[in-house]
C-alpha positions in Angstrom: -47.6 -27.9 -58.0 -48.8 -29.3 -54.6 -46.2 -29.4 -51.9 -45.3 -33.0 -50.8 -43.4 -34.3 -47.9 -40.7 -35.5 -50.1 -39.6 -32.0 -51.0 -36.6 -31.0 -49.1 -36.9 -28.1 -46.6 -33.9 -26.0 -45.8 -32.9 -26.6 -42.3 -32.7 -22.8 -41.5 -36.5 -22.7 -42.5 -37.1 -25.7 -40.3 -35.3 -24.0 -37.5 -37.5 -20.9 -38.0 -40.6 -23.0 -37.9 -39.6 -24.4 -34.6 -39.7 -21.0 -33.2 -43.0 -20.2 -34.7 -44.5 -23.5 -33.8 -43.5 -23.3 -30.1 -42.6 -19.8 -29.2 -45.3 -19.4 -26.4 -44.5 -22.9 -25.0 -40.9 -22.2 -25.0 -41.1 -19.0 -22.9 -42.8 -21.3 -20.2 -40.4 -24.2 -20.5 -37.9 -22.5 -18.2 -40.3 -21.9 -15.3 -41.2 -25.6 -14.5 -40.0 -27.3 -11.5 -38.8 -30.0 -13.9 -37.4 -27.5 -16.3 -33.7 -27.1 -17.1 -33.3 -24.0 -15.0 -34.5 -25.6 -11.7 -32.7 -28.8 -12.5 -29.3 -26.9 -12.7 -30.3 -24.9 -9.6 -30.6 -28.4 -7.7 -27.3 -29.5 -8.9 -25.8 -26.1 -7.8 -27.3 -26.3 -4.4 -26.2 -29.8 -3.8 -22.7 -29.1 -5.0 -22.3 -25.7 -3.7 -21.1 -24.6 -7.1 -23.1 -21.4 -8.2 -21.2 -21.4 -11.6 -23.6 -24.1 -12.6 -26.5 -21.8 -12.9 -24.9 -18.5 -13.8 -25.3 -19.3 -17.6 -29.0 -18.8 -17.1 -28.6 -15.1 -16.3 -26.8 -12.2 -17.9 -23.6 -10.8 -16.7 -25.1 -7.8 -15.0 -27.6 -10.0 -13.2 -25.1 -12.6 -11.8 -24.3 -10.7 -8.5 -27.9 -10.9 -7.5 -27.9 -14.7 -8.2 -24.6 -15.2 -6.2 -26.2 -13.4 -3.2 -29.3 -15.4 -3.3 -27.3 -18.6 -3.6 -25.2 -17.8 -0.6 -28.1 -17.0 1.5 -29.8 -20.1 0.3 -26.9 -22.2 1.4 -26.8 -20.7 4.8 -30.6 -21.0 5.6 -30.9 -24.5 4.2 -28.4 -25.9 6.9 -30.8 -25.0 9.7 -33.5 -27.6 9.3 -35.2 -29.9 6.7 -38.1 -27.5 6.6 -35.7 -24.4 6.2 -33.9 -26.3 3.4 -37.2 -26.8 1.4 -38.2 -23.0 1.9 -34.6 -21.8 0.9 -34.5 -24.0 -2.0 -37.8 -22.8 -3.4 -36.7 -19.3 -2.6 -33.6 -19.6 -4.9 -35.5 -21.4 -7.8 -38.0 -18.6 -7.9 -35.2 -16.0 -7.8 -33.2 -17.7 -10.5 -36.2 -18.4 -12.8 -37.6 -14.8 -12.2 -34.2 -13.3 -13.2 -33.7 -15.4 -16.1 -37.1 -14.7 -17.6 -36.6 -11.0 -16.9 -33.4 -11.4 -19.1 -35.5 -12.9 -21.8 -38.0 -10.2 -21.6 -40.6 -12.6 -20.4 -42.9 -12.0 -17.3 -42.6 -14.3 -14.3 -45.8 -15.8 -13.2 -44.5 -18.3 -10.6 -43.0 -21.8 -10.8 -45.1 -24.2 -12.6 -45.5 -27.9 -11.4 -43.6 -30.7 -12.8 -45.2 -32.9 -15.5 -46.9 -30.3 -17.6 -47.9 -30.8 -21.1 -45.4 -28.7 -23.1 -46.7 -30.0 -26.5 -44.6 -32.1 -29.0 -41.9 -29.4 -30.0 -40.1 -28.9 -26.8 -39.7 -32.6 -25.9 -38.6 -33.3 -29.4 -36.0 -30.5 -29.3 -34.7 -31.7 -26.0 -34.5 -35.3 -27.2 -32.5 -34.3 -30.0 -29.9 -32.6 -27.8 -29.8 -35.6 -25.3 -29.5 -38.1 -28.1 -26.9 -36.2 -30.0 -29.0 -36.8 -33.2 -31.4 -34.4 -34.9 -32.8 -36.9 -37.4 -36.1 -37.3 -35.6 -36.4 -33.7 -34.8 -35.8 -32.7 -38.5 -38.5 -35.4 -39.6 -40.9 -34.0 -37.0 -40.4 -30.3 -38.1 -40.8 -31.4 -41.9 -44.1 -32.9 -40.9 -45.1 -29.9 -39.0 -44.1 -27.6 -41.7 -46.0 -29.4 -44.3 -49.0 -29.7 -42.2 -49.1 -26.0 -41.4 -48.3 -24.7 -44.9 -49.9 -27.3 -47.2 -53.6 -26.5 -46.2 -53.2 -22.9 -46.8 -51.6 -23.5 -50.1 -54.3 -25.7 -51.2 -57.0 -23.3 -50.0 -55.4 -20.5 -51.8 -54.9 -22.5 -54.9 -58.4 -23.9 -55.0 -60.0 -20.3 -54.8 -57.7 -18.7 -57.4 -59.8 -19.1 -60.5 -62.8 -17.2 -59.1 -65.3 -15.3 -61.4 -64.0 -11.6 -61.4 -67.7 -10.6 -61.1 -68.3 -12.6 -57.9 -67.1 -10.2 -55.1 -67.7 -12.7 -52.3 -65.5 -15.4 -54.2 -62.9 -12.8 -54.7 -62.9 -12.0 -51.0 -62.5 -15.7 -50.2 -59.6 -15.9 -52.4 -58.0 -12.8 -50.8 -58.5 -14.2 -47.3 -56.9 -17.6 -48.1 -54.1 -15.9 -50.2 -53.2 -13.6 -47.3 -53.1 -16.4 -44.7 -50.9 -18.4 -47.1 -48.5 -15.5 -47.8 -48.3 -14.4 -44.3 -47.3 -18.0 -43.1 -44.6 -18.1 -45.7 -43.4 -14.6 -44.9 -43.1 -15.2 -41.2 -41.0 -18.4 -41.7 -38.7 -16.3 -44.2 -38.4 -13.5 -41.5 -37.4 -15.9 -39.0 -34.9 -17.6 -41.3 -33.2 -14.3 -42.5 -33.9 -12.1 -39.5 -35.3 -9.4 -41.9 -38.8 -8.4 -42.9 -39.6 -8.1 -46.6 -39.1 -4.5 -47.6 -36.4 -3.6 -45.1 -33.9 -3.2 -48.0 -36.4 -0.6 -49.3 -38.2 2.2 -47.5 -41.5 0.2 -46.9 -42.4 -3.1 -45.4 -44.7 -5.5 -47.3 -48.1 -5.8 -45.8 -51.6 -6.9 -46.7 
């Protein structure tokens, strides 16, 4: 049976696909000058309240952020130029330490207005609006568009001539791509790899 968009998809699977769909982009989302980390940093500096940014770092890292914050508040009072320099120093320190806590490398602050692809803006919009309806629809379409071609390809190559080795290899290639996609979504949904209950993990 060919998959259709009308078939319901478990929300947990959709959530897993969001991770698969935008993992690389999401790692970079926080290092933009218009990203959520820097936005909170601006609010913290203007209000003098460091607690507005401590949520972005781990407990063991917050003393370093508090120290950088206090230094920034002192320096930014000296002149407009000093303010800009001090603010950038704090932004970079906060983002660097936040990314280190995620296990991600810091490669510098990125300019505002970057193309983050469709997934991250859709996720942010759902939070801002308080409704996940459009996000779920977006992810259902993305899941369908990712899985359906792999399914159709494997299905179309299934009934090959057993004596045709090349046709058999084409089927195996299509089958492996299809199964790996499904398994990755399952792993992200459950947090376990197939075969963890046993002694061996499934692989092709």
